[in-house]
C-alpha positions in Angstrom: 108.5 87.1 94.8 111.1 88.0 97.3 114.7 87.8 96.0 117.3 86.4 98.2 119.6 89.2 99.6 121.5 89.9 102.7 118.4 91.6 104.0 116.0 88.7 103.6 115.0 87.2 107.0 113.9 83.6 107.4 111.7 82.7 110.2 110.0 79.5 111.4 106.5 80.2 112.8 105.6 78.8 116.2 103.0 76.2 116.9 100.7 79.0 118.1 101.0 80.6 114.6 100.4 77.3 112.9 97.3 76.6 115.1 95.9 80.0 114.3 96.5 79.4 110.5 94.8 76.0 110.8 91.8 77.6 112.6 91.7 80.4 110.0 91.8 77.9 107.2 89.2 75.6 108.7 86.7 78.4 109.1 87.2 79.4 105.4 87.7 76.0 104.0 91.2 76.8 102.9 94.1 74.3 102.4 96.6 74.6 105.2 99.3 76.0 102.9 96.9 78.8 101.8 96.0 79.5 105.4 99.6 79.7 106.5 100.3 82.2 103.6 97.3 84.3 104.6 98.3 84.5 108.3 101.9 85.3 107.4 100.7 88.1 105.1 98.4 89.5 107.8 101.1 89.4 110.5 103.9 90.9 108.2 101.5 93.6 106.9 100.4 94.5 110.4 104.0 94.8 111.6 105.2 96.7 108.5 102.3 99.0 108.6 102.8 99.9 112.3 106.5 100.6 111.7 106.8 102.0 108.2 103.3 102.7 107.1 103.5 100.3 104.2 100.3 98.8 102.9 101.7 95.9 100.9 104.3 93.2 101.6 106.0 90.6 99.4 107.2 87.4 101.0 107.7 83.7 100.3 106.4 80.8 102.3 108.1 77.4 101.7 106.7 74.7 103.8 106.7 76.3 107.3 109.5 78.8 106.5 108.7 82.4 105.9 111.2 84.5 103.9 110.7 88.3 104.0 112.8 91.3 103.1 111.7 94.1 105.5 111.5 97.8 104.5 114.5 100.0 105.6 112.3 101.3 108.5 111.4 97.8 109.7 115.0 96.5 109.3 116.2 99.4 111.5 113.5 98.8 114.0 114.3 95.1 114.1 118.0 95.9 114.5 117.2 98.2 117.4 115.0 95.7 119.2 117.5 92.9 118.6 120.4 95.0 120.1 118.3 95.9 123.1 117.3 92.3 123.8 120.5 90.7 122.9 119.0 88.5 120.2 119.1 88.5 116.4 116.7 90.3 114.1 115.3 87.0 112.8 114.1 86.2 116.4 112.6 89.6 116.9 110.6 89.3 113.7 109.6 85.8 114.5 108.4 86.9 117.9 106.3 89.7 116.3 104.9 87.4 113.7 103.9 84.9 116.4 102.4 87.7 118.5 100.2 88.8 115.6 99.2 85.2 114.6 95.8 85.4 116.3 94.9 88.8 115.0 92.0 88.7 112.6 90.5 85.5 113.9 86.8 85.8 114.3 85.5 85.7 117.9 
């Protein structure tokens, strides 16, 4: 379980993400909550792995809110991207999570 800290990021997945999760769940006969959790894990793991090389992530999904404490490498990357784009780190992570939402869908 992710402990609340100053580093924890909360994001709200987009409708695109939620649609991908529903599609994922329907194909595997999963409840929507389980499908959202799986898609969040896939997206966060892909992002973390690309930036820091990590192969495991811990996060919490409550309803449609994802809470995640990024690694130091990912936090630094998000801060860099946020500064360059003039947005906050939460928005940057949210954009990446939504970008990766359709990864691993069959077909």
